[in-house]
N, C-alpha and C positions, 0 to 999 in steps of 0.2 A: 404294191401297198408291202410287201415281206422286203423291199429294198428301202425303205420308209422310216420301218420297223429297225429295221438293225443299224441306219445313220441316228435313229432315238437312242437306242441303245448304246451305241459309241458315244454319241454325246452324253449321256448320262454315266456312262463310265469315266470319259473323261474329265467330266465336271468330279464325277468321287473322287477321283487321283487326286487332281487339284486341291479338295478339301484336305483329303489322307495330308496330301506335301504340305497344304498351310495348317494343319494341326499340331504333324511332327516340328515344323519350325516355331511355332511359336509355345511349345512346351515348356524349354526350358525358361525362353525371355518371361513367363509368365509364372513360370515358379520363384524366379527369382526376385520377379514385380512383387510377388506375393509375400516373399519374405522379406521385404525392404519394406512393404508397406506395415507389417506385422509389428516389425522391429521400431518404425516409429511412432507407429501410434504407441507402440507399451512404453516409450521412450515419454511422449506424450502426456500417455494417463499419469506418470508418477510412479510407473514402475509396477503396476498393479499385476498381481498376479492369476484370479480366478479365472479369466478367462480362458489363458494357457491349460490350466490344469480341469476344467470342463469342458470350455469351446474345443482347443488344441488336443486333448487327449480324446475326447469322446468322440470329436469327429472323427480324429485319425482313425477308433477303432471302426468306428461306422462305415468309415470307407474299407475298411480294408475287410470288412466280413459281406458288405452288402456290392463292392468295387469290382468284382472280380471281373476280370479282361479289361479291365480300364487299366491306361498305361498308370505307373508309380506315378510320374512326376504326376498326373491332376489326381492322384489320391491323398497327395501330399499337400497341392494347392489348393483344395477345396479346405481342406482344414486349416491351414492359414489367412485363407479370408473370413471365415468364421469367423477366428480370435482376433483379427483387425478389423473387422466389425464390431467386435463385443469391445475391443480397447477403445474404438472412437466414439461409444455412448460416453465415456469419460471425460470426454476434452472438448473446447468450445469448436461449435459446429463450425466456424469461419476458416477451422483447419481443414473441414473437410472440405469446402468450397477449393480451399488453397491447394490443397493434394489431388484434388478431380482437375485443378485446372493444370496442375505439373505433370499427371499422367496422361491429358487429352494433349499438349504443348509436345511432350514427348512422343506421344502417339504419330502426331503432325510432324515430327521433326524426321521420324524413322522413315515415313510415310514418303516424305520430302527428298530425304536422300536414294532411299530405294529405286523408287519411282520416279523421281530427277524431273516431274512434272509433266513428264509424257502421257499421263491418264490420270481421270479425275484430279485436273489441276485444281478446279475453284474447290473441289471439297477439301483437298487438300490444304489450300490456302485456306479456307471459312476456319477450316478446326483450328488452324494455329492462331489464326487471329483472334479466334473467341475463345483459345485454351492464355493467350496470355492476357486476355481482356480477364477472364475469371483467375488467372496467378495473381492481377494487377489488385482486386477488388478482391480479394480474399487476405493479400499483404495488406490492403490500408485496415480493411475493417480488423485484422488483429490488432493492428499499432493503435489503432481508435481504441479496442477492449483493453488494450493493454498498460495507456496511459488513464483511461476510467480505474483501473481496477487500481494501479499506482494510486491515482491520488484518492480513490477509498481510502486504499492502506494509509495514507496519510496522513489523513483524517480521523481514523482509526487512533494513530497512532499520537497524532496532537490531543488528543482527546484524553486518551491514556493519562499523557503527560499531565494535561490541565490538572486533572480529578486528581492526579498525584500530589502535583503541587499545590492545589488547594487544601486536600490532607494536611497538612504540613504548616498552613499559615494560620496565624493567631484568630484565634473564636472569637475572643470577647476584646471589647475597648481597655479593658484594664490590662488585659494579656498583651494587647499591643502596644501598651504604654509600655510594660516593664520589656517587652522585646524591645522596643527601640532604646530607652534606658540603657539595657544590657551592652550593648553594640556599638552604643554613645560612648557611656563609660571606659567600654574593654577594647577602643580602635583600633583596628591593626589595618594597614594601607591595602592589604590583600585581603581583607574582609569583604566578600559583596553584599554579606547578608542583610545589613540593614537595608537596602536601597531597594532587593527582591522584594520586597513587601510594597514599594510603591508603581502604579505602571508609569508609564512614560510620560505623560503629560505630567502626572504628582510630583516627579524626580524633577522635572522642570521648573515646577513651578517650586518646588524645595529650595533648588539652586541658586533660582531669585529673588527669593525670602535670604539666604544666607548670604547673596553676593560673591557667589561662588562658580567655579564654569560646570560646574556637572556635581550632580548629586553625590558619590563620594566624597569629593571636595567638601560641598556642605557638610556632611556627615562629620568630616574632620575639624571644620569649624565650632561645631556645637561640641563634639570632644575637646578642644581647646580650651573649653569652658569649664570643662569637667575640673573641682576641688579636690575632690572625696569619691573616689569611683566606688564604695565602698557604701558611704553612706547614702551616697545615689542613687544605686538599685537595690539597697535592701531596704530603707524606708523611706523609697517614694510611696504616695498614696493618690489613687486618682478619683479625687470626689463623686459618689454617684449621681449626683445630676450634675456631672461633666458632660454624660451621653444622652442623645437625644433622638427619638425616632425623627425620620425625613420623607414627606408624601411617595416620593420614588421608589421607597424601602430602603435607603441607604442607613449611615448614623453619623451624626456629627459628633464628634470626641474634643471637647478643647481641655486640649493638654497646659491650656496656658495657666493653670495653677492647679501644678503639679503641689499636691503637700507634702512637708517632710517635717510634721507635729511628732513623728518618733524619734527625732535626735533631744537630746537633754541639750535642759539651757545652755551647760557650761561648753557644748561642742563647738569648736571652733571653725567649723565652714557652717551656720545655718543654712546655706544656700550653696549644698556639694554638690551642682550642675545647673546647664539651660533649661529654662522651661523648651518643650517640644514643640508646641505650634499647635495651630486648630487641623485636626483629622476629618476626613470624611471617609469612611467604609464602607464596600462594598462587599457582601458574600459572595463565594465563586464554588459555584455548581453544591449549594448546600453545606458547602464544609466551612474553612477558615476564611477569613476578608481581604482583600487588597486594600489600601491608602488607594482610593482615586482621585483625590482632590487634597491639597497642601495651602494653610497659608499659614502666616509668620504671628507671632504675636505681636500684639500693639506695643510700644513702647512707652513706657511711662513717659 
């Protein structure tokens, strides 16, 4: 019985020595790993400082006070792990999966190199396979989340752009006609504002009505009929009955009977510019209007 007890005690001592040796070997790698994890989490969190101020400093103070006899490496490792865990609450959870996969894969690779598959072969290979699968899953889902975030951001930018544009558009039929007359009378080849109030289909309709290749060319053709720019802009009047509401919420504007009655009888240019056409206006986001359809004036 005494011999059996001595053998058991010897086994316990040998086991304790192995554990102590493993603990000494792991101190520095675990400390470095915790520091790297904390720094990566800090970067991913957008450089949040509160976890460092409370978790790091507070955790270090607690370990220094109650961790007497604990090696310094472990006293530093625990606060770093607290900080890393706190910082990871600020980031996409799929980063947790990716980092766990990296840690698992790294541990399996170290075991593979150290043990060379002489012992715990299937455990090592299983951990390596699982780690690679977790890394792949985390990477894929992070890419999916990034794509969704980019799409949402672009949608928000497009919405903000559309709202900004809508605020600059003419708000009434008369202001739309005046806007077009202004840009027709003072046409410049590089001025695209006149076409900006037409939708793409309406631009095509305008070009076809004026037998032009595109919208700017159609505006140029209209501008060529302006004989008195000042009179055309300043004395143009859109009759009140020229605009009517449609069942679909749009407005039809007859700009084929523009009134220049403000001109005196002796004005040399009683018709100082072209009639504009039949416009269909649609309000944008409760702000200004776009021309969504165009038809030319019937020739007499």
